[in-house]
C-alpha positions, 0 to 999 in steps of 0.5 A: 684595353679600356673596353676590357677593363670596363667589362672587368669592373662591370662584371665584378660589380654585377657579381659583388652586388647581385650575388653579394646581396643574395649571400649577405642580405637575403635572409639576414638576420632573420628577415632580410631583403628576400628574393625580391630584394636580390632581384632588384639588386641584380637589376641595380648593378646593371643600371648603374654600370650601363650609365658608368661604362656603357659609353666605354664598352657597351656594358655587356657584363655577360658572355651571352650578351656579347654573343647575342649582340654579335649574332644580331650584328651589333658587335664585332666578332674580333672582340668577342673572345677578349670580352668574354675573358674580361667578363669571366675574370671580373666575375671570379674576382668579384666572387673572390672578394665576396668569399673573403667577406663571407669567410670573415664572419664570426662563427663561420661554418661553411660557404653554403650555396654561395648563390650558385645556380642549380637544378634538382635538389639544388634548385631553390624550389626543387625544379628539375633539369628540364625546367631549368634548361627551358627557364634559362634559355627563354629568360636569356632570349628575352633579356637579349631581345630587350637589350637589342631593342632598347639600344636600337638607334631610333629607340628613346634615347637615355632609357636603355639602361632602365629597360635593361636593368628592369628586365633583369630584375623581372627575370630574377623575380621569375626564375630565382625559385627555379635556378637561382637565376643565371642568364649569365655564364660568367656569373655562374662560373664564378660562384661554381668555382668557389662552391665546387662539387655539385655546382661544377657538376651542374655548371654546363647547363648555365653555360649552354642554356644562356648561349642558346638563348642569346643566339636565338635572340640575335637571330630573331632580332635580326629577322624582325629589326627595322635596322635590316631595312634602314 
């Protein structure tokens, strides 16, 4: 139960910190933090939580991460579904807190995209479904590969959080223009629930693609890892 509570809190913080920066600060008031600042915010949420709850739950904060770690032989399958439920629930609560904040603004005129993920006309840069699919699969694959490698028992101790957080920052720098960056089904689900309409219609891609990328990363790392020969 402590692990699940930690995952709930961590994923809540990921959504509130990352999506919150996108919704509240990216363009505020006229010149905000921009997408570079948003990318950094997502990375910082992971770095802070790795050191806060990594020793409790492993700090997955992402169903794709849990699946990838399971495929890679680093995570017990019996914990997979409870972790995913905790992550999605935490993400939804984080989005709900953000929604309360956003709708309390004077002159509020609608929720807008609410940092939801999308392709086609809902892609920040106008990228189509194929571009979005490839982006999300490849970015998630690399993300999981970095996670698996940096948390290997013989990797430099104490630096995994920085490597993982910086990797997520770089992923956002690459893919915000394409999909608004998911690589995390929980993060996508939470925002889509509040946007509804097109966000729910396109949500399938931001669930399926990260899972495919995570599975591929788990299989690739299991093949390459020195752990298999230890």
